[in-house]
matplotlib code that plots the C-alpha trace (Angstrom):
import matplotlib.pyplot as plt

x = [-129.9, -132.6, -133.4, -136.0, -137.7, -139.0, -141.2, -141.4, -144.6, -145.3, -147.5, -147.7, -148.0, -150.9, -148.5, -149.1, -153.1, -154.8, -158.0, -160.9, -164.1, -164.4, -166.4, -164.0, -160.6, -162.5, -163.5, -160.0, -158.2, -160.2, -159.1, -155.6, -156.1, -157.7, -155.0, -152.2, -153.9, -153.7, -157.5, -156.9, -160.5, -162.2, -159.9, -160.3, -163.8, -164.5, -161.9, -164.0, -166.8, -165.3, -163.8, -167.7, -168.2, -165.1, -164.2, -162.5, -159.9, -156.2, -155.5, -158.9, -158.5, -154.7, -155.5, -158.6, -156.1, -153.1, -155.2, -156.3, -152.7, -152.4, -155.3, -154.2, -157.1, -154.9, -158.1, -159.6, -156.6, -155.3, -158.6, -158.3, -154.4, -155.3, -157.9, -155.6, -152.4, -154.7, -155.7, -152.1, -149.4, -146.5, -147.2, -144.1, -146.4, -149.3, -147.0, -145.0, -147.8, -150.0, -146.6, -147.0, -150.8, -149.8, -147.5, -150.1, -151.9, -149.0, -148.9, -144.9, -145.3, -148.2, -145.8, -142.5, -144.5, -145.4, -141.7, -140.6, -142.7, -142.0, -138.5, -138.7, -140.1, -137.3, -134.0, -133.3, -136.1, -134.4, -137.7, -138.3, -135.4, -135.0, -138.8, -137.4, -134.4, -137.0, -139.3, -136.5, -135.3, -138.4, -138.5, -135.0, -133.3, -130.4, -128.4, -131.4, -131.9, -128.3, -128.3, -131.1, -130.2, -126.8, -128.4, -130.8, -127.1, -125.9, -128.9, -128.9, -126.1, -126.1, -129.9, -128.8, -132.3, -130.7, -127.4, -128.6, -131.0, -127.9, -125.8, -128.5, -128.5, -124.8, -125.2, -127.8, -124.9, -122.3, -120.1, -120.0, -117.8, -118.9, -122.5, -120.4, -119.5, -123.0, -124.3, -121.4, -122.1, -126.1, -125.3, -123.0, -125.7, -128.6, -126.9, -130.2, -131.4, -130.1, -131.0, -128.6, -126.2, -127.2, -126.7, -123.3, -122.0, -123.4, -121.8, -118.2, -118.9, -119.4, -117.0, -114.1, -113.8, -114.6, -113.1, -114.5, -118.1, -117.6, -118.4, -121.6, -123.2, -123.1, -124.6, -127.2, -127.1, -127.6, -130.5, -132.0, -131.1, -133.6, -133.2, -131.7, -130.0, -128.0, -126.9, -126.1, -123.6, -121.9, -121.2, -119.8, -117.8, -116.5, -115.2, -113.6, -111.9, -110.4, -113.4, -115.7, -116.4, -117.6, -119.8, -121.2, -121.8, -124.2, -125.8, -126.4, -128.3, -130.0, -131.8, -133.1, -134.3, -135.9, -137.1, -135.3, -134.8, -131.7, -130.3, -130.6, -129.3, -125.9, -125.5, -125.3, -122.9, -120.5, -121.6, -119.8, -117.3, -116.3, -116.6, -119.1, -120.8, -124.0, -124.6, -124.8, -126.9, -129.6, -129.4, -130.0, -133.1, -134.4, -133.8, -135.7, -138.5, -138.8, -139.0, -139.3, -138.0, -135.0, -132.6, -129.1, -130.0, -131.5, -127.9, -125.8, -127.5, -127.1, -123.0, -123.1, -124.6, -122.5, -120.0, -120.7, -121.7, -125.0, -125.7, -129.1, -130.4, -128.3, -130.2, -133.3, -132.2, -130.6, -133.6, -136.2, -133.8, -134.0, -137.5, -137.6, -134.8, -134.8, -131.9, -129.8, -126.6, -125.0, -128.0, -127.9, -123.9, -124.6, -127.7, -125.1, -122.8, -124.8, -126.7, -121.9, -122.3, -124.9, -123.2, -125.8, -123.5, -125.7, -128.2, -125.3, -123.8, -127.7, -127.1, -123.1, -124.7, -127.5, -125.0, -122.1, -125.0, -125.6, -121.7, -119.0, -116.5, -117.2, -113.7, -114.7, -117.7, -116.3, -114.1, -116.4, -118.3, -116.0, -115.1, -119.0, -119.0, -115.8, -117.4, -120.9, -118.8, -119.2, -115.8, -115.7, -117.9, -115.6, -112.6, -114.3, -114.4, -110.6, -110.1, -111.7, -110.2, -107.2, -107.3, -108.0, -105.1, -102.4, -100.8, -104.4, -103.3, -107.0, -107.4, -103.9, -104.5, -108.0, -106.8, -103.9, -106.7, -108.6, -105.1, -104.7, -108.2, -107.3, -104.1, -102.2, -99.9, -97.4, -99.9, -100.8, -96.8, -96.8, -100.5, -99.3, -95.9, -97.3, -99.8, -96.8, -95.2, -98.3, -98.5, -95.9, -97.9, -100.5, -100.2, -103.0, -100.7, -98.1, -99.7, -101.3, -98.0, -96.0, -99.0, -98.6, -94.6, -95.1, -97.3, -93.7, -91.5, -89.9, -90.5, -87.7, -88.7, -92.8, -91.6, -89.8, -92.8, -94.9, -93.0, -93.1, -96.8, -96.8, -94.6, -97.4, -100.3, -99.6, -103.0, -103.2, -104.2, -104.2, -100.3, -100.1, -101.2, -99.3, -96.3, -96.2, -96.9, -94.3, -91.4, -93.0, -92.8, -89.1, -87.7]
y = [45.8, 43.2, 41.4, 38.8, 36.5, 33.5, 31.5, 27.5, 26.1, 21.9, 20.2, 16.8, 13.6, 11.0, 8.9, 11.7, 11.0, 8.9, 7.4, 7.1, 5.6, 5.0, 8.6, 10.9, 9.0, 8.9, 12.7, 13.7, 12.0, 13.9, 17.1, 16.7, 15.3, 18.5, 20.7, 18.8, 19.7, 22.9, 23.9, 25.5, 26.6, 23.8, 22.0, 24.3, 24.4, 20.9, 20.7, 23.3, 21.0, 18.2, 20.0, 20.9, 17.2, 15.4, 17.9, 15.7, 14.0, 16.1, 15.7, 16.7, 20.0, 20.4, 20.1, 22.6, 24.7, 24.6, 25.2, 28.4, 29.0, 28.4, 31.0, 33.4, 33.0, 33.4, 33.9, 30.3, 28.6, 29.5, 28.3, 24.5, 24.3, 25.2, 22.4, 20.0, 20.7, 19.9, 16.5, 15.7, 17.5, 15.5, 16.6, 19.2, 19.6, 21.2, 22.9, 24.8, 25.6, 27.0, 29.3, 30.2, 31.2, 33.4, 35.0, 35.8, 37.1, 39.9, 37.8, 37.1, 36.0, 33.2, 32.2, 32.2, 29.5, 27.0, 26.6, 26.5, 23.8, 21.8, 22.0, 20.9, 17.8, 17.4, 19.2, 18.3, 19.9, 22.7, 24.7, 25.0, 26.7, 29.0, 29.8, 30.8, 32.8, 34.8, 35.6, 37.0, 38.7, 40.3, 41.2, 43.0, 39.9, 39.6, 37.7, 35.3, 35.0, 34.3, 31.3, 29.6, 30.4, 28.7, 25.7, 25.3, 25.4, 22.8, 20.2, 21.7, 23.2, 23.9, 25.8, 28.9, 30.9, 30.1, 30.9, 34.7, 35.5, 34.8, 37.3, 39.9, 39.0, 40.2, 43.3, 44.2, 43.5, 45.8, 42.8, 43.1, 40.6, 37.7, 38.6, 38.0, 35.0, 33.7, 35.5, 34.0, 30.5, 31.3, 32.7, 29.9, 27.4, 29.4, 31.7, 32.1, 33.8, 37.7, 38.7, 36.2, 37.9, 41.1, 40.9, 39.3, 42.3, 44.8, 43.2, 42.6, 46.0, 47.2, 45.4, 47.0, 44.3, 46.4, 44.3, 41.1, 42.4, 42.7, 39.3, 39.2, 42.4, 42.0, 38.8, 40.7, 43.1, 40.9, 39.4, 42.4, 45.9, 47.5, 47.4, 50.2, 49.5, 47.0, 49.5, 52.5, 49.6, 48.6, 52.2, 52.7, 49.7, 50.4, 53.8, 52.2, 50.4, 52.8, 52.5, 56.0, 55.4, 52.2, 54.0, 56.8, 54.7, 52.2, 55.5, 56.5, 53.2, 53.2, 56.3, 55.6, 51.8, 53.1, 57.0, 56.9, 60.1, 58.0, 57.0, 61.0, 61.7, 59.7, 60.2, 64.1, 63.4, 61.3, 64.4, 66.6, 64.2, 64.2, 67.9, 68.0, 70.4, 71.4, 67.1, 67.3, 69.8, 68.1, 65.5, 66.7, 68.6, 65.8, 64.0, 67.1, 66.4, 63.1, 64.0, 67.7, 67.8, 66.0, 68.3, 66.6, 66.8, 71.2, 71.4, 69.3, 71.3, 74.9, 74.7, 72.8, 76.6, 78.4, 76.3, 77.8, 81.1, 80.6, 82.5, 83.8, 80.2, 79.3, 82.1, 80.3, 77.3, 77.7, 80.1, 77.3, 74.5, 77.3, 77.1, 73.6, 73.3, 76.4, 75.3, 74.2, 76.9, 75.0, 76.1, 79.7, 79.7, 78.8, 81.0, 84.1, 82.9, 83.2, 86.6, 87.9, 86.4, 88.7, 91.5, 92.0, 91.9, 93.4, 90.2, 87.6, 90.0, 88.9, 85.7, 85.3, 87.3, 84.7, 82.0, 83.4, 84.1, 80.5, 79.1, 81.8, 79.5, 79.4, 81.2, 80.8, 82.3, 85.0, 85.8, 86.2, 88.5, 90.8, 91.2, 91.6, 94.3, 96.2, 96.0, 97.7, 100.0, 99.6, 99.3, 99.3, 96.0, 94.5, 95.9, 93.9, 90.4, 91.0, 91.4, 88.6, 85.8, 87.0, 86.1, 83.1, 82.8, 85.6, 84.7, 84.8, 85.7, 86.6, 88.7, 90.5, 91.3, 92.9, 94.6, 96.2, 97.2, 99.1, 100.9, 101.3, 103.3, 105.2, 106.2, 104.8, 103.5, 102.1, 100.2, 98.5, 97.9, 96.3, 94.3, 93.6, 91.8, 89.7, 88.5, 87.8, 86.0, 84.3, 82.8, 83.8, 82.3, 84.7, 86.9, 89.2, 89.9, 90.7, 93.1, 94.6, 95.2, 96.4, 99.2, 100.1, 100.4, 102.3, 105.0, 104.8, 105.4, 101.8, 101.3, 99.0, 96.6, 97.3, 96.5, 92.8, 92.0, 92.8, 90.4, 87.3, 88.1, 88.2, 84.2, 83.2, 84.3, 85.3, 86.3, 89.1, 91.8, 94.1, 93.2, 93.5, 96.9, 98.0, 96.8, 99.0, 102.1, 101.9, 100.6, 103.2, 105.8, 105.4, 105.5]
z = [80.6, 80.3, 82.6, 82.2, 84.3, 82.8, 85.6, 84.9, 84.6, 84.1, 82.5, 82.9, 81.3, 81.2, 83.5, 86.1, 86.0, 88.5, 87.3, 89.0, 87.7, 83.6, 82.5, 85.0, 83.2, 79.6, 79.6, 81.1, 78.4, 76.5, 77.4, 77.6, 73.7, 73.1, 75.0, 73.1, 70.0, 70.5, 71.5, 74.5, 75.0, 74.7, 76.9, 79.2, 79.0, 79.3, 82.3, 83.9, 84.4, 84.9, 87.5, 89.1, 88.9, 89.8, 92.8, 95.1, 92.1, 92.5, 88.9, 87.3, 89.8, 88.6, 84.9, 85.3, 87.4, 84.7, 81.4, 83.4, 84.5, 80.2, 79.6, 82.1, 84.6, 87.5, 90.1, 88.7, 88.6, 92.0, 93.0, 91.3, 91.7, 95.9, 96.0, 94.3, 96.7, 99.7, 98.3, 96.7, 99.4, 97.7, 94.2, 93.1, 90.0, 91.6, 94.2, 91.3, 89.0, 91.9, 92.6, 88.9, 89.3, 92.4, 90.5, 88.3, 90.9, 91.8, 94.8, 95.4, 99.3, 98.0, 95.1, 97.1, 100.0, 97.5, 95.9, 99.6, 99.7, 96.6, 97.4, 100.7, 99.1, 96.9, 97.6, 93.7, 92.6, 89.5, 88.7, 92.4, 92.9, 89.7, 90.5, 94.0, 92.2, 90.5, 93.2, 95.6, 92.4, 92.7, 96.2, 95.7, 97.7, 95.9, 98.4, 98.6, 94.6, 93.8, 96.4, 94.7, 91.0, 91.9, 94.1, 90.7, 88.2, 90.8, 89.5, 86.0, 85.5, 81.6, 81.9, 79.4, 81.4, 84.7, 83.7, 82.6, 85.2, 87.7, 85.9, 85.7, 90.0, 89.9, 87.4, 89.7, 92.7, 90.4, 89.8, 85.9, 85.4, 87.1, 85.4, 81.5, 82.7, 83.3, 80.4, 78.2, 78.9, 78.5, 74.8, 73.8, 75.0, 73.1, 70.3, 68.4, 71.5, 71.2, 74.6, 75.9, 73.5, 74.3, 77.9, 77.2, 75.3, 77.1, 80.5, 78.8, 77.7, 81.4, 82.6, 80.5, 78.0, 75.0, 72.5, 73.5, 73.9, 70.7, 68.8, 71.1, 70.9, 66.9, 67.1, 68.9, 66.4, 63.9, 65.6, 66.5, 64.6, 66.0, 69.9, 70.5, 73.7, 71.8, 69.3, 71.9, 73.7, 69.9, 69.5, 72.5, 72.1, 68.6, 70.1, 72.9, 70.4, 67.5, 65.6, 65.5, 61.9, 62.4, 65.3, 63.3, 60.5, 62.4, 64.0, 60.7, 59.4, 62.7, 62.5, 59.1, 61.0, 63.3, 64.6, 67.8, 70.4, 71.9, 68.5, 67.2, 70.8, 70.6, 66.6, 68.0, 70.2, 67.8, 64.8, 67.1, 68.1, 64.5, 64.1, 62.1, 63.5, 61.6, 61.6, 65.4, 65.8, 63.1, 65.2, 68.7, 67.3, 65.7, 68.8, 70.6, 68.2, 69.6, 73.1, 73.8, 77.0, 76.8, 78.7, 77.9, 74.1, 74.8, 76.7, 73.8, 71.0, 73.0, 73.2, 69.4, 68.5, 71.0, 68.8, 65.8, 66.6, 66.7, 69.7, 68.5, 68.6, 71.6, 73.6, 72.7, 73.4, 76.8, 77.5, 77.3, 79.0, 82.0, 81.8, 82.1, 84.7, 86.3, 89.2, 86.1, 87.5, 84.2, 82.0, 83.5, 82.3, 79.3, 78.6, 80.2, 77.4, 74.6, 75.6, 76.1, 72.9, 71.7, 73.4, 76.0, 78.8, 81.4, 80.8, 81.7, 84.2, 85.8, 85.4, 86.5, 89.8, 90.6, 90.6, 92.4, 95.2, 95.0, 94.6, 96.0, 95.3, 91.8, 90.8, 87.1, 87.0, 89.6, 86.3, 84.2, 86.6, 87.0, 83.6, 82.6, 85.3, 83.7, 80.3, 81.9, 83.4, 86.9, 87.5, 91.5, 91.1, 88.8, 91.1, 94.5, 92.6, 91.0, 94.4, 95.9, 93.2, 94.6, 98.1, 96.9, 94.4, 94.5, 91.4, 89.3, 86.0, 84.7, 88.2, 87.8, 84.4, 84.8, 87.8, 85.4, 83.7, 85.9, 86.8, 83.4, 82.8, 86.4, 84.2, 87.5, 85.0, 87.9, 89.4, 86.1, 85.1, 88.3, 87.6, 84.2, 85.3, 87.9, 85.4, 82.7, 85.9, 86.6, 83.3, 80.5, 77.9, 77.5, 74.6, 75.6, 79.2, 77.0, 74.7, 77.4, 79.5, 75.6, 75.6, 79.8, 79.1, 75.6, 78.1, 80.6, 77.9, 78.0, 74.3, 73.4, 76.2, 74.7, 71.3, 72.5, 74.6, 71.2, 68.9, 72.2, 71.9, 68.3, 68.2, 70.7, 68.7, 65.0, 64.2, 67.3, 65.2, 68.1, 69.5, 64.9, 65.3, 68.6, 67.4, 64.0, 65.7, 67.9, 65.1, 63.0, 65.3, 66.2, 62.6]

ax = plt.figure().add_subplot(projection="3d")
ax.plot(x, y, z, "-o")
ax.set_aspect("equal")
plt.show()
């Protein structure tokens, strides 16, 4: 969330100038006239000359410092304003502007001293408390910053910038609900300021009030349609309020206005959620063209490619991701899935082994490893990992099924039957378990039960071709 710091620098009117001798007062009036007419350079050059000649005049030094501050020459401003503060130690405007000079110089401690001196002289000095709030927020003292902003608002409760900055502090403290109250107040005071509407909308959204956030986010988007933060927040608000089509439409329009990696990434997410896999892939590719090392985009692109069966593309994507993030377990597993999809089971097995060595409790990976070892002919290794799974969970259906396959391969039909029955008992909704038990029972001449199991399998999964062939064979052999 944008946290705008606005330090208040005070200009001053003719009424605050203490005139000395006629020539100095006339020349200072000319400085003021030039400044008010918009000629900052002319006013500053004359003020600098005058300060050199009337260096004991606090008003002259103040104007020289203030104009230097407006010009961005903070080093000169601090010199003039420091001298002015010595000559006029009770002048709030001098102290406030001296604090501003220190801010421009990056001397926040010096700025803080100046602002503290000002509010010590006058506890009702709004600008001093406000600027102290800004300083302490920059210094990371959120408790003091909040206290100073609240003190400023007790003096001037309708200052939109102070309300906004207090809201920013509350966000930093994790109080989104409290922040939203202040951001909303700031936005109502200044509906023309997109930043206030943006902050109000995002705080409401983060506080779980998506529907309330819409009016502020839509206002902010209308004022600044190119703001990526606003677009992303509005997309989320639409999605949470059941308007996913609006989210998708907004993102599609936004990427035409601004070719931004974050927008393309979120478009990829929304296209995927809508079922448009080709659109999702295209969006992630554009995101990566703009931000080639975006790990989330690479991962999501690879997943979308896996989903559509583009295993070669997915393999390349996850190889790139693994190179960027060699320690990423997810990247290794997704690369293994790509290898597996291409029939490169041995390559997948090596990755699964690597993950199991570092994360032995990953039972999902151990299952893939056991199945992969079976396919590559390492039956001893496969049995070891199935047994490890059964030690952790004796009713692990896939592990029981795997042990049944190993027993069937070894010709131990009794053990195979026992294992497959245990798998069906663990999960009777798996058509493959039923099929495997039926094939085993056929070998044991229990055809009637085998036929019944195959019919159950096809009820669960009508397009299960292997079960259909087995059933047709058994029913045909019985005629």
